[in-house]
C-alpha positions as CSV (number, residue, x, y, z in Angstrom):
1,X,34.0,11.9,16.5
2,X,32.0,14.3,18.4
3,X,28.5,14.4,17.1
4,X,26.3,17.4,16.9
5,X,24.0,18.6,19.6
6,X,21.1,17.7,17.9
7,X,22.2,14.2,16.6
8,X,23.2,14.0,20.3
9,X,19.6,14.7,21.3
10,X,18.2,12.6,18.6
11,X,19.7,9.6,20.3
12,X,18.6,10.7,24.1
13,X,15.2,10.8,22.4
14,X,15.7,7.6,20.5
15,X,16.6,5.8,23.9
16,X,13.6,7.4,26.0
17,X,11.1,6.2,23.9
18,X,13.2,2.9,23.7
19,X,12.7,2.9,27.4
20,X,8.9,3.4,27.7
21,X,8.3,1.2,24.9
22,X,10.2,-1.4,27.3
23,X,8.6,-0.1,30.6
24,X,4.9,-0.2,28.4
25,X,4.8,-4.0,28.3
26,X,6.6,-4.9,31.7
27,X,9.3,-6.4,30.4
28,X,13.0,-6.3,31.6
29,X,16.0,-5.2,30.4
30,X,17.7,-9.0,30.5
31,X,14.6,-10.3,29.0
32,X,14.0,-7.9,25.6
33,X,17.7,-8.3,25.7
34,X,17.3,-11.9,25.4
35,X,14.3,-11.7,23.3
36,X,16.4,-9.5,20.6
37,X,19.7,-11.8,20.8
38,X,21.5,-8.9,22.1
39,X,23.2,-8.5,25.8
40,X,21.3,-6.4,28.9
41,X,24.7,-4.5,28.4
42,X,23.7,-3.1,25.2
43,X,19.7,-2.8,26.1
44,X,21.6,-0.3,28.6
45,X,23.7,1.7,26.0
46,X,20.6,2.5,23.6
47,X,18.1,3.3,26.7
48,X,20.6,6.0,27.4
49,X,21.2,7.0,23.9
50,X,25.0,5.5,23.2
51,X,24.9,6.9,19.4
52,X,28.1,3.6,19.0
53,X,25.4,0.9,19.2
54,X,25.1,-0.5,15.7
55,X,22.0,-0.1,13.9
56,X,21.4,-3.9,13.2
57,X,20.8,-3.9,16.9
58,X,18.7,-1.1,17.3
59,X,16.0,-2.5,14.4
60,X,16.1,-6.0,16.3
61,X,15.4,-4.3,19.7
62,X,12.3,-2.9,17.6
63,X,11.3,-5.5,16.1
64,X,11.0,-7.4,19.8
65,X,9.3,-4.1,20.7
66,X,6.7,-4.3,17.6
67,X,8.0,-0.8,16.7
68,X,10.1,-1.9,13.3
69,X,7.0,-0.1,11.6
70,X,8.4,3.2,13.1
71,X,11.5,3.4,11.2
72,X,10.0,3.8,7.7
73,X,9.7,7.2,8.9
74,X,13.1,8.2,10.0
75,X,14.5,8.1,6.7
76,X,11.5,9.5,4.7
77,X,12.0,12.6,2.8
78,X,9.9,16.2,2.8
79,X,7.5,16.0,0.2
80,X,8.4,19.1,-2.0
81,X,5.1,21.0,-3.2
82,X,6.6,22.5,-6.2
83,X,8.2,18.4,-7.5
84,X,4.4,17.6,-6.8
85,X,2.4,19.5,-8.4
86,X,5.2,19.4,-11.5
87,X,4.5,15.8,-11.3
88,X,0.9,15.9,-11.3
89,X,0.7,18.3,-14.7
90,X,3.3,15.7,-16.3
91,X,0.6,13.0,-15.6
92,X,-2.1,15.4,-16.4
93,X,-0.7,16.2,-19.8
94,X,0.2,12.4,-20.6
95,X,-3.3,11.6,-20.0
96,X,-4.2,14.5,-22.4
97,X,-2.2,13.5,-25.0
98,X,-3.2,10.1,-24.3
99,X,-7.3,11.0,-25.5
100,X,-6.5,12.8,-28.1
101,X,-4.4,10.0,-29.9
102,X,-7.3,7.9,-29.0
103,X,-9.9,9.7,-31.1
């Protein structure tokens, strides 16, 4: 199955970021793989942006590099300003209704 070019670019960027983080920590591919419980070959594939590497391995390696928290933003949905406005309006109406009942 061929990936859309945007997805290929995503994996390429992910691999570059992983490689940069590893190099910044002055760690070899073999050492990182050993700490994360994956082979050096998997680290190489990840750094090349290979989309066939299982997500669990990406997470394990990210954890080993201290980057696990960065995954919380991967699938974060953008905020819809209209839905946010509606939610605030409902909260204000509920607050007003609560104040009226207490009197």
